[in-house]
PDB file of N, CA, C and O in Angstrom:
ATOM      1  N   MET A   1      98.220   9.669  58.910  1.00  0.00           N
ATOM      2  CA  MET A   1      97.716  10.244  57.683  1.00  0.00           C
ATOM      3  C   MET A   1      96.857  11.445  57.995  1.00  0.00           C
ATOM      4  O   MET A   1      97.364  12.567  57.978  1.00  0.00           O
ATOM      5  N   SER A   2      95.608  11.270  58.272  1.00  0.00           N
ATOM      6  CA  SER A   2      94.753  12.405  58.587  1.00  0.00           C
ATOM      7  C   SER A   2      94.344  12.349  60.037  1.00  0.00           C
ATOM      8  O   SER A   2      94.535  11.339  60.713  1.00  0.00           O
ATOM      9  N   ALA A   3      93.783  13.434  60.506  1.00  0.00           N
ATOM     10  CA  ALA A   3      93.298  13.457  61.877  1.00  0.00           C
ATOM     11  C   ALA A   3      92.175  12.450  62.069  1.00  0.00           C
ATOM     12  O   ALA A   3      91.921  12.007  63.189  1.00  0.00           O
ATOM     13  N   LEU A   4      91.511  12.093  60.998  1.00  0.00           N
ATOM     14  CA  LEU A   4      90.395  11.153  61.091  1.00  0.00           C
ATOM     15  C   LEU A   4      90.867   9.712  61.162  1.00  0.00           C
ATOM     16  O   LEU A   4      90.121   8.843  61.614  1.00  0.00           O
ATOM     17  N   GLY A   5      92.090   9.440  60.727  1.00  0.00           N
ATOM     18  CA  GLY A   5      92.597   8.067  60.740  1.00  0.00           C
ATOM     19  C   GLY A   5      92.076   7.256  59.565  1.00  0.00           C
ATOM     20  O   GLY A   5      91.211   7.705  58.812  1.00  0.00           O
ATOM     21  N   TRP A   6      92.611   6.071  59.428  1.00  0.00           N
ATOM     22  CA  TRP A   6      92.240   5.204  58.310  1.00  0.00           C
ATOM     23  C   TRP A   6      91.105   4.297  58.690  1.00  0.00           C
ATOM     24  O   TRP A   6      91.070   3.764  59.799  1.00  0.00           O
ATOM     25  N   ALA A   7      90.178   4.117  57.780  1.00  0.00           N
ATOM     26  CA  ALA A   7      89.081   3.169  57.982  1.00  0.00           C
ATOM     27  C   ALA A   7      89.627   1.753  57.890  1.00  0.00           C
ATOM     28  O   ALA A   7      90.607   1.500  57.189  1.00  0.00           O
ATOM     29  N   ALA A   8      88.999   0.851  58.588  1.00  0.00           N
ATOM     30  CA  ALA A   8      89.466  -0.523  58.643  1.00  0.00           C
ATOM     31  C   ALA A   8      89.019  -1.351  57.449  1.00  0.00           C
ATOM     32  O   ALA A   8      89.403  -2.516  57.352  1.00  0.00           O
ATOM     33  N   GLY A   9      88.250  -0.820  56.567  1.00  0.00           N
ATOM     34  CA  GLY A   9      87.755  -1.572  55.415  1.00  0.00           C
ATOM     35  C   GLY A   9      86.255  -1.721  55.509  1.00  0.00           C
ATOM     36  O   GLY A   9      85.603  -0.972  56.236  1.00  0.00           O
ATOM     37  N   GLY A  10      85.696  -2.675  54.785  1.00  0.00           N
ATOM     38  CA  GLY A  10      84.261  -2.915  54.840  1.00  0.00           C
ATOM     39  C   GLY A  10      83.458  -1.704  54.401  1.00  0.00           C
ATOM     40  O   GLY A  10      83.557  -0.643  55.018  1.00  0.00           O
ATOM     41  N   ARG A  11      82.701  -1.836  53.397  1.00  0.00           N
ATOM     42  CA  ARG A  11      81.941  -0.713  52.846  1.00  0.00           C
ATOM     43  C   ARG A  11      80.587  -0.615  53.518  1.00  0.00           C
ATOM     44  O   ARG A  11      79.833  -1.588  53.550  1.00  0.00           O
ATOM     45  N   ARG A  12      80.275   0.548  54.053  1.00  0.00           N
ATOM     46  CA  ARG A  12      78.953   0.812  54.616  1.00  0.00           C
ATOM     47  C   ARG A  12      78.074   1.369  53.512  1.00  0.00           C
ATOM     48  O   ARG A  12      78.563   1.989  52.568  1.00  0.00           O
ATOM     49  N   GLU A  13      76.780   1.146  53.635  1.00  0.00           N
ATOM     50  CA  GLU A  13      75.845   1.597  52.603  1.00  0.00           C
ATOM     51  C   GLU A  13      75.802   3.116  52.457  1.00  0.00           C
ATOM     52  O   GLU A  13      75.538   3.616  51.364  1.00  0.00           O
ATOM     53  N   ASP A  14      76.055   3.858  53.536  1.00  0.00           N
ATOM     54  CA  ASP A  14      75.964   5.311  53.467  1.00  0.00           C
ATOM     55  C   ASP A  14      77.243   5.967  52.941  1.00  0.00           C
ATOM     56  O   ASP A  14      77.299   7.190  52.807  1.00  0.00           O
ATOM     57  N   VAL A  15      78.252   5.179  52.646  1.00  0.00           N
ATOM     58  CA  VAL A  15      79.521   5.712  52.150  1.00  0.00           C
ATOM     59  C   VAL A  15      79.491   5.734  50.629  1.00  0.00           C
ATOM     60  O   VAL A  15      79.387   4.689  49.985  1.00  0.00           O
ATOM     61  N   ARG A  16      79.583   6.940  50.057  1.00  0.00           N
ATOM     62  CA  ARG A  16      79.590   7.071  48.597  1.00  0.00           C
ATOM     63  C   ARG A  16      80.970   7.385  48.059  1.00  0.00           C
ATOM     64  O   ARG A  16      81.262   7.122  46.892  1.00  0.00           O
ATOM     65  N   VAL A  17      81.833   7.955  48.915  1.00  0.00           N
ATOM     66  CA  VAL A  17      83.170   8.358  48.480  1.00  0.00           C
ATOM     67  C   VAL A  17      84.192   7.635  49.332  1.00  0.00           C
ATOM     68  O   VAL A  17      84.064   7.566  50.555  1.00  0.00           O
ATOM     69  N   ARG A  18      85.204   7.098  48.679  1.00  0.00           N
ATOM     70  CA  ARG A  18      86.292   6.426  49.390  1.00  0.00           C
ATOM     71  C   ARG A  18      87.610   6.980  48.873  1.00  0.00           C
ATOM     72  O   ARG A  18      87.799   7.153  47.669  1.00  0.00           O
ATOM     73  N   VAL A  19      88.516   7.253  49.803  1.00  0.00           N
ATOM     74  CA  VAL A  19      89.860   7.692  49.467  1.00  0.00           C
ATOM     75  C   VAL A  19      90.802   6.531  49.769  1.00  0.00           C
ATOM     76  O   VAL A  19      90.886   6.075  50.910  1.00  0.00           O
ATOM     77  N   LEU A  20      91.508   6.055  48.748  1.00  0.00           N
ATOM     78  CA  LEU A  20      92.526   5.029  48.930  1.00  0.00           C
ATOM     79  C   LEU A  20      93.869   5.740  49.020  1.00  0.00           C
ATOM     80  O   LEU A  20      94.218   6.537  48.149  1.00  0.00           O
ATOM     81  N   GLY A  21      94.614   5.453  50.069  1.00  0.00           N
ATOM     82  CA  GLY A  21      95.896   6.126  50.240  1.00  0.00           C
ATOM     83  C   GLY A  21      96.823   5.371  51.157  1.00  0.00           C
ATOM     84  O   GLY A  21      96.618   4.193  51.449  1.00  0.00           O
ATOM     85  N   ARG A  22      97.855   6.075  51.610  1.00  0.00           N
ATOM     86  CA  ARG A  22      98.850   5.499  52.517  1.00  0.00           C
ATOM     87  C   ARG A  22      99.218   6.532  53.569  1.00  0.00           C
ATOM     88  O   ARG A  22      99.198   7.732  53.296  1.00  0.00           O
ATOM     89  N   PRO A  23      99.552   6.077  54.758  1.00  0.00           N
ATOM     90  CA  PRO A  23     100.051   7.002  55.786  1.00  0.00           C
ATOM     91  C   PRO A  23     101.329   7.693  55.306  1.00  0.00           C
ATOM     92  O   PRO A  23     102.165   7.079  54.642  1.00  0.00           O
ATOM     93  N   GLY A  24     101.469   8.963  55.646  1.00  0.00           N
ATOM     94  CA  GLY A  24     102.662   9.720  55.287  1.00  0.00           C
ATOM     95  C   GLY A  24     102.635  10.305  53.888  1.00  0.00           C
ATOM     96  O   GLY A  24     103.617  10.913  53.463  1.00  0.00           O
ATOM     97  N   CYS A  25     101.560  10.142  53.171  1.00  0.00           N
ATOM     98  CA  CYS A  25     101.435  10.644  51.802  1.00  0.00           C
ATOM     99  C   CYS A  25     100.785  12.028  51.842  1.00  0.00           C
ATOM    100  O   CYS A  25      99.616  12.152  52.208  1.00  0.00           O
ATOM    101  N   HIS A  26     101.531  13.061  51.470  1.00  0.00           N
ATOM    102  CA  HIS A  26     100.984  14.419  51.545  1.00  0.00           C
ATOM    103  C   HIS A  26      99.842  14.635  50.547  1.00  0.00           C
ATOM    104  O   HIS A  26      98.909  15.382  50.841  1.00  0.00           O
ATOM    105  N   LEU A  27      99.898  14.003  49.387  1.00  0.00           N
ATOM    106  CA  LEU A  27      98.789  14.129  48.441  1.00  0.00           C
ATOM    107  C   LEU A  27      97.525  13.462  48.992  1.00  0.00           C
ATOM    108  O   LEU A  27      96.412  13.918  48.730  1.00  0.00           O
ATOM    109  N   CYS A  28      97.705  12.381  49.755  1.00  0.00           N
ATOM    110  CA  CYS A  28      96.565  11.713  50.377  1.00  0.00           C
ATOM    111  C   CYS A  28      95.918  12.634  51.402  1.00  0.00           C
ATOM    112  O   CYS A  28      94.692  12.710  51.491  1.00  0.00           O
ATOM    113  N   GLU A  29      96.732  13.323  52.164  1.00  0.00           N
ATOM    114  CA  GLU A  29      96.207  14.272  53.150  1.00  0.00           C
ATOM    115  C   GLU A  29      95.432  15.391  52.464  1.00  0.00           C
ATOM    116  O   GLU A  29      94.380  15.810  52.949  1.00  0.00           O
ATOM    117  N   ASP A  30      95.947  15.872  51.343  1.00  0.00           N
ATOM    118  CA  ASP A  30      95.245  16.906  50.578  1.00  0.00           C
ATOM    119  C   ASP A  30      93.903  16.387  50.062  1.00  0.00           C
ATOM    120  O   ASP A  30      92.894  17.089  50.132  1.00  0.00           O
ATOM    121  N   ALA A  31      93.894  15.159  49.546  1.00  0.00           N
ATOM    122  CA  ALA A  31      92.661  14.572  49.029  1.00  0.00           C
ATOM    123  C   ALA A  31      91.633  14.401  50.135  1.00  0.00           C
ATOM    124  O   ALA A  31      90.451  14.680  49.932  1.00  0.00           O
ATOM    125  N   VAL A  32      92.066  13.949  51.292  1.00  0.00           N
ATOM    126  CA  VAL A  32      91.155  13.777  52.428  1.00  0.00           C
ATOM    127  C   VAL A  32      90.544  15.112  52.829  1.00  0.00           C
ATOM    128  O   VAL A  32      89.360  15.174  53.162  1.00  0.00           O
ATOM    129  N   ALA A  33      91.327  16.169  52.801  1.00  0.00           N
ATOM    130  CA  ALA A  33      90.811  17.497  53.156  1.00  0.00           C
ATOM    131  C   ALA A  33      89.713  17.929  52.179  1.00  0.00           C
ATOM    132  O   ALA A  33      88.670  18.432  52.598  1.00  0.00           O
ATOM    133  N   VAL A  34      89.944  17.735  50.893  1.00  0.00           N
ATOM    134  CA  VAL A  34      88.947  18.116  49.878  1.00  0.00           C
ATOM    135  C   VAL A  34      87.699  17.248  50.011  1.00  0.00           C
ATOM    136  O   VAL A  34      86.580  17.761  50.028  1.00  0.00           O
ATOM    137  N   VAL A  35      87.892  15.941  50.106  1.00  0.00           N
ATOM    138  CA  VAL A  35      86.754  15.020  50.200  1.00  0.00           C
ATOM    139  C   VAL A  35      85.932  15.299  51.449  1.00  0.00           C
ATOM    140  O   VAL A  35      84.703  15.331  51.386  1.00  0.00           O
ATOM    141  N   SER A  36      86.592  15.500  52.576  1.00  0.00           N
ATOM    142  CA  SER A  36      85.842  15.734  53.818  1.00  0.00           C
ATOM    143  C   SER A  36      85.019  17.011  53.729  1.00  0.00           C
ATOM    144  O   SER A  36      83.890  17.047  54.218  1.00  0.00           O
ATOM    145  N   GLN A  37      85.556  18.055  53.119  1.00  0.00           N
ATOM    146  CA  GLN A  37      84.827  19.316  53.006  1.00  0.00           C
ATOM    147  C   GLN A  37      83.637  19.200  52.058  1.00  0.00           C
ATOM    148  O   GLN A  37      82.527  19.606  52.401  1.00  0.00           O
ATOM    149  N   VAL A  38      83.863  18.647  50.869  1.00  0.00           N
ATOM    150  CA  VAL A  38      82.786  18.521  49.886  1.00  0.00           C
ATOM    151  C   VAL A  38      81.692  17.595  50.419  1.00  0.00           C
ATOM    152  O   VAL A  38      80.506  17.900  50.297  1.00  0.00           O
ATOM    153  N   CYS A  39      82.083  16.481  51.002  1.00  0.00           N
ATOM    154  CA  CYS A  39      81.090  15.537  51.517  1.00  0.00           C
ATOM    155  C   CYS A  39      80.310  16.135  52.685  1.00  0.00           C
ATOM    156  O   CYS A  39      79.110  15.891  52.811  1.00  0.00           O
ATOM    157  N   ALA A  40      80.969  16.909  53.535  1.00  0.00           N
ATOM    158  CA  ALA A  40      80.261  17.578  54.630  1.00  0.00           C
ATOM    159  C   ALA A  40      79.262  18.590  54.071  1.00  0.00           C
ATOM    160  O   ALA A  40      78.135  18.686  54.555  1.00  0.00           O
ATOM    161  N   ASP A  41      79.674  19.335  53.064  1.00  0.00           N
ATOM    162  CA  ASP A  41      78.786  20.323  52.446  1.00  0.00           C
ATOM    163  C   ASP A  41      77.530  19.676  51.863  1.00  0.00           C
ATOM    164  O   ASP A  41      76.442  20.250  51.918  1.00  0.00           O
ATOM    165  N   LEU A  42      77.693  18.467  51.299  1.00  0.00           N
ATOM    166  CA  LEU A  42      76.587  17.796  50.618  1.00  0.00           C
ATOM    167  C   LEU A  42      75.885  16.751  51.487  1.00  0.00           C
ATOM    168  O   LEU A  42      74.874  16.179  51.079  1.00  0.00           O
ATOM    169  N   GLY A  43      76.417  16.505  52.676  1.00  0.00           N
ATOM    170  CA  GLY A  43      75.828  15.494  53.544  1.00  0.00           C
ATOM    171  C   GLY A  43      76.014  14.075  53.020  1.00  0.00           C
ATOM    172  O   GLY A  43      75.134  13.225  53.161  1.00  0.00           O
ATOM    173  N   VAL A  44      77.173  13.834  52.415  1.00  0.00           N
ATOM    174  CA  VAL A  44      77.481  12.544  51.793  1.00  0.00           C
ATOM    175  C   VAL A  44      78.482  11.794  52.666  1.00  0.00           C
ATOM    176  O   VAL A  44      79.441  12.382  53.167  1.00  0.00           O
ATOM    177  N   GLY A  45      78.254  10.497  52.846  1.00  0.00           N
ATOM    178  CA  GLY A  45      79.182   9.671  53.613  1.00  0.00           C
ATOM    179  C   GLY A  45      80.443   9.361  52.823  1.00  0.00           C
ATOM    180  O   GLY A  45      80.412   9.181  51.606  1.00  0.00           O
ATOM    181  N   TRP A  46      81.564   9.302  53.557  1.00  0.00           N
ATOM    182  CA  TRP A  46      82.841   8.976  52.919  1.00  0.00           C
ATOM    183  C   TRP A  46      83.712   8.247  53.926  1.00  0.00           C
ATOM    184  O   TRP A  46      83.445   8.281  55.127  1.00  0.00           O
ATOM    185  N   ASP A  47      84.756   7.586  53.436  1.00  0.00           N
ATOM    186  CA  ASP A  47      85.748   6.977  54.307  1.00  0.00           C
ATOM    187  C   ASP A  47      87.092   6.929  53.592  1.00  0.00           C
ATOM    188  O   ASP A  47      87.223   7.357  52.446  1.00  0.00           O
ATOM    189  N   GLU A  48      88.071   6.405  54.288  1.00  0.00           N
ATOM    190  CA  GLU A  48      89.404   6.276  53.709  1.00  0.00           C
ATOM    191  C   GLU A  48      89.947   4.899  54.046  1.00  0.00           C
ATOM    192  O   GLU A  48      89.612   4.324  55.081  1.00  0.00           O
ATOM    193  N   LEU A  49      90.786   4.377  53.167  1.00  0.00           N
ATOM    194  CA  LEU A  49      91.334   3.043  53.321  1.00  0.00           C
ATOM    195  C   LEU A  49      92.819   3.074  53.007  1.00  0.00           C
ATOM    196  O   LEU A  49      93.238   3.612  51.982  1.00  0.00           O
ATOM    197  N   ASP A  50      93.602   2.498  53.887  1.00  0.00           N
ATOM    198  CA  ASP A  50      95.051   2.396  53.727  1.00  0.00           C
ATOM    199  C   ASP A  50      95.354   1.213  52.823  1.00  0.00           C
ATOM    200  O   ASP A  50      95.139   0.068  53.221  1.00  0.00           O
ATOM    201  N   VAL A  51      95.845   1.460  51.622  1.00  0.00           N
ATOM    202  CA  VAL A  51      96.129   0.382  50.672  1.00  0.00           C
ATOM    203  C   VAL A  51      97.266  -0.519  51.145  1.00  0.00           C
ATOM    204  O   VAL A  51      97.370  -1.662  50.701  1.00  0.00           O
ATOM    205  N   SER A  52      98.115  -0.022  52.035  1.00  0.00           N
ATOM    206  CA  SER A  52      99.233  -0.847  52.491  1.00  0.00           C
ATOM    207  C   SER A  52      98.756  -2.008  53.360  1.00  0.00           C
ATOM    208  O   SER A  52      99.528  -2.931  53.618  1.00  0.00           O
ATOM    209  N   GLY A  53      97.507  -1.984  53.817  1.00  0.00           N
ATOM    210  CA  GLY A  53      96.959  -3.073  54.609  1.00  0.00           C
ATOM    211  C   GLY A  53      96.284  -4.147  53.773  1.00  0.00           C
ATOM    212  O   GLY A  53      95.781  -5.127  54.322  1.00  0.00           O
ATOM    213  N   ASP A  54      96.264  -3.983  52.460  1.00  0.00           N
ATOM    214  CA  ASP A  54      95.597  -4.932  51.574  1.00  0.00           C
ATOM    215  C   ASP A  54      96.520  -5.201  50.386  1.00  0.00           C
ATOM    216  O   ASP A  54      96.690  -4.329  49.534  1.00  0.00           O
ATOM    217  N   PRO A  55      97.123  -6.403  50.313  1.00  0.00           N
ATOM    218  CA  PRO A  55      98.090  -6.693  49.245  1.00  0.00           C
ATOM    219  C   PRO A  55      97.555  -6.458  47.838  1.00  0.00           C
ATOM    220  O   PRO A  55      98.288  -5.972  46.977  1.00  0.00           O
ATOM    221  N   ALA A  56      96.294  -6.791  47.590  1.00  0.00           N
ATOM    222  CA  ALA A  56      95.731  -6.602  46.245  1.00  0.00           C
ATOM    223  C   ALA A  56      95.614  -5.119  45.912  1.00  0.00           C
ATOM    224  O   ALA A  56      95.962  -4.705  44.806  1.00  0.00           O
ATOM    225  N   LEU A  57      95.124  -4.310  46.864  1.00  0.00           N
ATOM    226  CA  LEU A  57      95.023  -2.868  46.629  1.00  0.00           C
ATOM    227  C   LEU A  57      96.401  -2.236  46.495  1.00  0.00           C
ATOM    228  O   LEU A  57      96.607  -1.359  45.656  1.00  0.00           O
ATOM    229  N   LEU A  58      97.339  -2.678  47.319  1.00  0.00           N
ATOM    230  CA  LEU A  58      98.698  -2.137  47.247  1.00  0.00           C
ATOM    231  C   LEU A  58      99.315  -2.435  45.889  1.00  0.00           C
ATOM    232  O   LEU A  58      99.949  -1.568  45.288  1.00  0.00           O
ATOM    233  N   ASP A  59      99.132  -3.650  45.408  1.00  0.00           N
ATOM    234  CA  ASP A  59      99.672  -4.024  44.101  1.00  0.00           C
ATOM    235  C   ASP A  59      99.045  -3.180  42.988  1.00  0.00           C
ATOM    236  O   ASP A  59      99.737  -2.756  42.063  1.00  0.00           O
ATOM    237  N   ARG A  60      97.743  -2.941  43.080  1.00  0.00           N
ATOM    238  CA  ARG A  60      97.032  -2.204  42.036  1.00  0.00           C
ATOM    239  C   ARG A  60      97.283  -0.698  42.082  1.00  0.00           C
ATOM    240  O   ARG A  60      97.446  -0.067  41.037  1.00  0.00           O
ATOM    241  N   TYR A  61      97.317  -0.112  43.295  1.00  0.00           N
ATOM    242  CA  TYR A  61      97.308   1.347  43.414  1.00  0.00           C
ATOM    243  C   TYR A  61      98.562   1.959  44.036  1.00  0.00           C
ATOM    244  O   TYR A  61      98.569   3.160  44.306  1.00  0.00           O
ATOM    245  N   ALA A  62      99.607   1.196  44.270  1.00  0.00           N
ATOM    246  CA  ALA A  62     100.787   1.691  44.987  1.00  0.00           C
ATOM    247  C   ALA A  62     101.338   3.005  44.426  1.00  0.00           C
ATOM    248  O   ALA A  62     101.728   3.887  45.192  1.00  0.00           O
ATOM    249  N   GLU A  63     101.374   3.140  43.125  1.00  0.00           N
ATOM    250  CA  GLU A  63     101.945   4.334  42.492  1.00  0.00           C
ATOM    251  C   GLU A  63     100.897   5.384  42.143  1.00  0.00           C
ATOM    252  O   GLU A  63     101.240   6.425  41.582  1.00  0.00           O
ATOM    253  N   GLU A  64      99.643   5.140  42.459  1.00  0.00           N
ATOM    254  CA  GLU A  64      98.583   6.051  42.040  1.00  0.00           C
ATOM    255  C   GLU A  64      97.858   6.728  43.197  1.00  0.00           C
ATOM    256  O   GLU A  64      96.932   7.503  42.962  1.00  0.00           O
ATOM    257  N   VAL A  65      98.252   6.458  44.440  1.00  0.00           N
ATOM    258  CA  VAL A  65      97.546   7.058  45.572  1.00  0.00           C
ATOM    259  C   VAL A  65      97.834   8.544  45.668  1.00  0.00           C
ATOM    260  O   VAL A  65      98.937   8.996  45.361  1.00  0.00           O
ATOM    261  N   PRO A  66      96.845   9.289  46.091  1.00  0.00           N
ATOM    262  CA  PRO A  66      95.528   8.826  46.487  1.00  0.00           C
ATOM    263  C   PRO A  66      94.642   8.562  45.279  1.00  0.00           C
ATOM    264  O   PRO A  66      94.800   9.154  44.212  1.00  0.00           O
ATOM    265  N   VAL A  67      93.712   7.655  45.490  1.00  0.00           N
ATOM    266  CA  VAL A  67      92.684   7.353  44.506  1.00  0.00           C
ATOM    267  C   VAL A  67      91.355   7.729  45.152  1.00  0.00           C
ATOM    268  O   VAL A  67      91.092   7.344  46.291  1.00  0.00           O
ATOM    269  N   VAL A  68      90.528   8.467  44.448  1.00  0.00           N
ATOM    270  CA  VAL A  68      89.212   8.831  44.964  1.00  0.00           C
ATOM    271  C   VAL A  68      88.166   8.084  44.146  1.00  0.00           C
ATOM    272  O   VAL A  68      88.124   8.185  42.920  1.00  0.00           O
ATOM    273  N   LEU A  69      87.322   7.330  44.850  1.00  0.00           N
ATOM    274  CA  LEU A  69      86.241   6.581  44.218  1.00  0.00           C
ATOM    275  C   LEU A  69      84.910   7.187  44.633  1.00  0.00           C
ATOM    276  O   LEU A  69      84.718   7.569  45.787  1.00  0.00           O
ATOM    277  N   VAL A  70      84.002   7.267  43.681  1.00  0.00           N
ATOM    278  CA  VAL A  70      82.635   7.708  43.949  1.00  0.00           C
ATOM    279  C   VAL A  70      81.720   6.568  43.519  1.00  0.00           C
ATOM    280  O   VAL A  70      81.728   6.147  42.362  1.00  0.00           O
ATOM    281  N   ASP A  71      80.941   6.083  44.461  1.00  0.00           N
ATOM    282  CA  ASP A  71      80.041   4.954  44.205  1.00  0.00           C
ATOM    283  C   ASP A  71      80.785   3.783  43.582  1.00  0.00           C
ATOM    284  O   ASP A  71      80.254   3.107  42.701  1.00  0.00           O
ATOM    285  N   GLY A  72      82.013   3.538  44.036  1.00  0.00           N
ATOM    286  CA  GLY A  72      82.808   2.409  43.584  1.00  0.00           C
ATOM    287  C   GLY A  72      83.563   2.613  42.292  1.00  0.00           C
ATOM    288  O   GLY A  72      84.308   1.728  41.872  1.00  0.00           O
ATOM    289  N   GLU A  73      83.393   3.757  41.647  1.00  0.00           N
ATOM    290  CA  GLU A  73      84.073   4.055  40.383  1.00  0.00           C
ATOM    291  C   GLU A  73      85.180   5.081  40.617  1.00  0.00           C
ATOM    292  O   GLU A  73      85.000   6.030  41.380  1.00  0.00           O
ATOM    293  N   VAL A  74      86.311   4.890  39.966  1.00  0.00           N
ATOM    294  CA  VAL A  74      87.430   5.815  40.122  1.00  0.00           C
ATOM    295  C   VAL A  74      87.062   7.179  39.547  1.00  0.00           C
ATOM    296  O   VAL A  74      86.695   7.304  38.379  1.00  0.00           O
ATOM    297  N   LEU A  75      87.170   8.204  40.407  1.00  0.00           N
ATOM    298  CA  LEU A  75      86.982   9.586  39.958  1.00  0.00           C
ATOM    299  C   LEU A  75      88.318  10.167  39.500  1.00  0.00           C
ATOM    300  O   LEU A  75      88.372  10.924  38.530  1.00  0.00           O
ATOM    301  N   GLY A  76      89.392   9.811  40.201  1.00  0.00           N
ATOM    302  CA  GLY A  76      90.694  10.328  39.813  1.00  0.00           C
ATOM    303  C   GLY A  76      91.805   9.878  40.740  1.00  0.00           C
ATOM    304  O   GLY A  76      91.570   9.254  41.775  1.00  0.00           O
ATOM    305  N   TYR A  77      93.017  10.212  40.339  1.00  0.00           N
ATOM    306  CA  TYR A  77      94.235   9.862  41.062  1.00  0.00           C
ATOM    307  C   TYR A  77      94.979  11.136  41.450  1.00  0.00           C
ATOM    308  O   TYR A  77      94.811  12.178  40.817  1.00  0.00           O
ATOM    309  N   TRP A  78      95.786  11.048  42.472  1.00  0.00           N
ATOM    310  CA  TRP A  78      96.726  12.063  42.934  1.00  0.00           C
ATOM    311  C   TRP A  78      96.071  13.334  43.474  1.00  0.00           C
ATOM    312  O   TRP A  78      96.226  13.631  44.659  1.00  0.00           O
ATOM    313  N   ARG A  79      95.372  14.065  42.681  1.00  0.00           N
ATOM    314  CA  ARG A  79      94.718  15.300  43.146  1.00  0.00           C
ATOM    315  C   ARG A  79      93.236  15.253  42.811  1.00  0.00           C
ATOM    316  O   ARG A  79      92.832  14.776  41.751  1.00  0.00           O
ATOM    317  N   VAL A  80      92.438  15.761  43.744  1.00  0.00           N
ATOM    318  CA  VAL A  80      90.992  15.755  43.531  1.00  0.00           C
ATOM    319  C   VAL A  80      90.498  17.196  43.473  1.00  0.00           C
ATOM    320  O   VAL A  80      90.805  18.012  44.342  1.00  0.00           O
ATOM    321  N   SER A  81      89.739  17.486  42.445  1.00  0.00           N
ATOM    322  CA  SER A  81      89.154  18.807  42.281  1.00  0.00           C
ATOM    323  C   SER A  81      87.846  18.855  43.054  1.00  0.00           C
ATOM    324  O   SER A  81      86.990  17.992  42.860  1.00  0.00           O
ATOM    325  N   PRO A  82      87.669  19.847  43.928  1.00  0.00           N
ATOM    326  CA  PRO A  82      86.400  19.956  44.650  1.00  0.00           C
ATOM    327  C   PRO A  82      85.209  20.080  43.696  1.00  0.00           C
ATOM    328  O   PRO A  82      84.155  19.494  43.945  1.00  0.00           O
ATOM    329  N   ASP A  83      85.367  20.831  42.616  1.00  0.00           N
ATOM    330  CA  ASP A  83      84.269  21.007  41.661  1.00  0.00           C
ATOM    331  C   ASP A  83      83.918  19.702  40.948  1.00  0.00           C
ATOM    332  O   ASP A  83      82.744  19.394  40.740  1.00  0.00           O
ATOM    333  N   ARG A  84      84.931  18.954  40.584  1.00  0.00           N
ATOM    334  CA  ARG A  84      84.686  17.674  39.893  1.00  0.00           C
ATOM    335  C   ARG A  84      84.029  16.671  40.838  1.00  0.00           C
ATOM    336  O   ARG A  84      83.120  15.946  40.434  1.00  0.00           O
ATOM    337  N   LEU A  85      84.474  16.623  42.078  1.00  0.00           N
ATOM    338  CA  LEU A  85      83.875  15.730  43.064  1.00  0.00           C
ATOM    339  C   LEU A  85      82.426  16.112  43.322  1.00  0.00           C
ATOM    340  O   LEU A  85      81.542  15.256  43.335  1.00  0.00           O
ATOM    341  N   ARG A  86      82.190  17.394  43.526  1.00  0.00           N
ATOM    342  CA  ARG A  86      80.831  17.878  43.763  1.00  0.00           C
ATOM    343  C   ARG A  86      79.908  17.516  42.577  1.00  0.00           C
ATOM    344  O   ARG A  86      78.791  17.043  42.782  1.00  0.00           O
ATOM    345  N   ALA A  87      80.378  17.738  41.359  1.00  0.00           N
ATOM    346  CA  ALA A  87      79.591  17.415  40.167  1.00  0.00           C
ATOM    347  C   ALA A  87      79.280  15.921  40.100  1.00  0.00           C
ATOM    348  O   ALA A  87      78.155  15.541  39.776  1.00  0.00           O
ATOM    349  N   ALA A  88      80.247  15.081  40.397  1.00  0.00           N
ATOM    350  CA  ALA A  88      80.030  13.634  40.369  1.00  0.00           C
ATOM    351  C   ALA A  88      79.005  13.200  41.399  1.00  0.00           C
ATOM    352  O   ALA A  88      78.215  12.288  41.151  1.00  0.00           O
ATOM    353  N   LEU A  89      79.016  13.849  42.555  1.00  0.00           N
ATOM    354  CA  LEU A  89      78.072  13.487  43.602  1.00  0.00           C
ATOM    355  C   LEU A  89      76.661  14.003  43.317  1.00  0.00           C
ATOM    356  O   LEU A  89      75.679  13.395  43.743  1.00  0.00           O
ATOM    357  N   LEU A  90      76.561  15.103  42.611  1.00  0.00           N
ATOM    358  CA  LEU A  90      75.247  15.662  42.314  1.00  0.00           C
ATOM    359  C   LEU A  90      74.571  14.994  41.126  1.00  0.00           C
ATOM    360  O   LEU A  90      73.352  15.089  40.981  1.00  0.00           O
ATOM    361  N   VAL A  91      75.339  14.320  40.273  1.00  0.00           N
ATOM    362  CA  VAL A  91      74.799  13.654  39.086  1.00  0.00           C
ATOM    363  C   VAL A  91      73.999  12.425  39.491  1.00  0.00           C
ATOM    364  O   VAL A  91      72.952  12.145  38.907  1.00  0.00           O
ATOM    365  N   THR A  92      74.481  11.697  40.477  1.00  0.00           N
ATOM    366  CA  THR A  92      73.824  10.420  40.829  1.00  0.00           C
ATOM    367  C   THR A  92      72.928  10.566  42.022  1.00  0.00           C
ATOM    368  O   THR A  92      72.303   9.595  42.448  1.00  0.00           O
TER     369      THR A  92
END
């Protein structure tokens, strides 16, 4: 998927943004690029999770990846706007 690889799961306290996706998904790679840049700019922790490793997540999000969550809430599906992500992170 990305050069960073997939996170193994488990939420760390410093992670505010999570990208749910699958290996080989070009939209997931695009989302990871946007999330990594915005989070680096703001000093915000983020990670990524492969939904294919979790049957419940795969069942829920199989057709909607990538999914970007901020503080556990869905920000959006498929494409992530850097401006929208930045605004969501600055509000809380």
